[in-house]
Phi, psi and omega in degrees: 000350177232143174274328187223131164249124182251123172269100181122123183253039161273197185295312179304308186295317186290325181287322180301305182303329180293308178296320178289325177298317179298331173283004181099354181285154175266126197231138174229135179245132189232122179213118183286348181262347180099175181296131178042048177284340184259225185290345178279353167268033181271196192245330195286286177078037180275110182262082188250138188276161166290161174303144184279070178201167182038059192298148175201173186304326183290322181290320186291318178302309181305315175307309177294326182289334179282324179293329180271352183303320187294313175298319176299312184284329177298312180302317178296312177304310180298322185283326184258340186074006182248126174295117177280000180073026181275144170198133179269080185269352179085188183206145179245140177221142178279153174254116195282336190198176183294324175298318180296320183299312177303314185291320179297319183297321175296315175299329179298322179287319179289333173303322177307321186271306182303321179266010172052031181078355182277352175196162186236157171228119192227153177253120188233153172299137181284339175279003175269353183248359179082204185289328182287073184202148177287156170292131180233121177307320186272347182082009177242156179232150158266127177241116172248146182255020176261331175301144180222176182224158177210145178267100186311310181300312178289331174294315175297315173302316182300313180304307180305312178297322177292327177295309179304320186289339181268002174105353182290154171256140173245116189229162175263340178205126181190160183280167176284152172206144183064212174289146187232116174253132185259106185231050194248038159061222190295322177304312175299322178299322181289319181302314181301317179298315176296326180287318185267352180056038176211150185289119188242016171136182186205182176257147172231113183293142174227137173247141180212165184228153175245132177245151178276076175216119188265106179223037196299331179268352183281160174290157166279159181243150176221123177199149178052037180070017177253141172254125168250109185241113177280119186264161186286349174276006176093006174256166179222127182266146176234137174189166352211176172278170180216097187251114176278335165236147183197156180268318183228134187295317192244020183245145177260159185214203181293342175292330172285323174308321177296319180295321177293316178300309184296328180293320179293323177291319184281336184219088181298336180301338177280351182310131173087357177292138185273138174287115187266331180200145174242133183228157181208138178198171189243132185255143183276122178243117172284161177308321182285344192066354175270163169302150179248121190222141174138192178292150179275125181300128175084357178237093178310134172089350181247142186228156182249136162217100193211175171076036180293331174049241184269347184252008190307312182290331188280326183260356187315307184299321177292317178298324181293323181290314181308304182301323178290321173304313186292308186287322189266326190238358181071014178275118187259109174244021179295127180295155171305129177102347192254348183292150175308315181293332177295341179267353182285137182295138185285000000 
């Protein structure tokens, strides 16, 4: 009854299912925990590009995915009737010193070529953007127009609704049918580790907060390792920690308190905003830090799509296209460094 079974209802699994459905495949998504029960049910949703320099397959793939994102999420919105919260609103970053200022100006030049005129990376005066700006020691900011935002939880819900509207099945327990893609996050990485008897990735915990601060038309901000993302619903997300070791996967603690305090110091405009929600989850990280895509070694008809880590929502449209090509048409467009075998210990 099904051409494709997707194991995992996070951003990779749902996106792959959506593209396969659009191409005419009969699709079933299976996740015992439900839709976006893991990291894909988070708060932040910063779709930010790598710096425009030292170009490589990972940066090129992410750029192409970010360029496709508008069309992808518009289609999901139209099919589901649910706003995923996508907007290419850009990003502002402070410039800490003269060395960083010179580097930022060099990157502005390289962005003109590498981003092919579709977006800009500019150095602007901090006093030219108003109150919505990070504190900058030099008085200068980096403003890029490629960065976008998404509301992870709402985007995952919109994808699930679009799939159901298109006739796909989403279940908590069902048998495999057709080609099977394992996009089940940290659990999938550990299963692959057991099967291959080699370390194939791990989970990295992140903690984030949601504030009652309405900046829905503003750019996202980035400073001191923190993402400040204003959402279309009038909330603003702050994140996040990056914890390789942790005792509890879904509880918040003093590390989130520190994130909030640092955010208020770097972004005074947030002062007085009420914390609406505290969230924690574990993101799947492959050994290469790039997404891990391709056939499951030794298991015919089974595939891997995992390791989204911090860029999962940003690259999801590209991952979905690549995996649909591979599973439905046998066309291999997996970028260098993204293959399962690229993550095997040498």
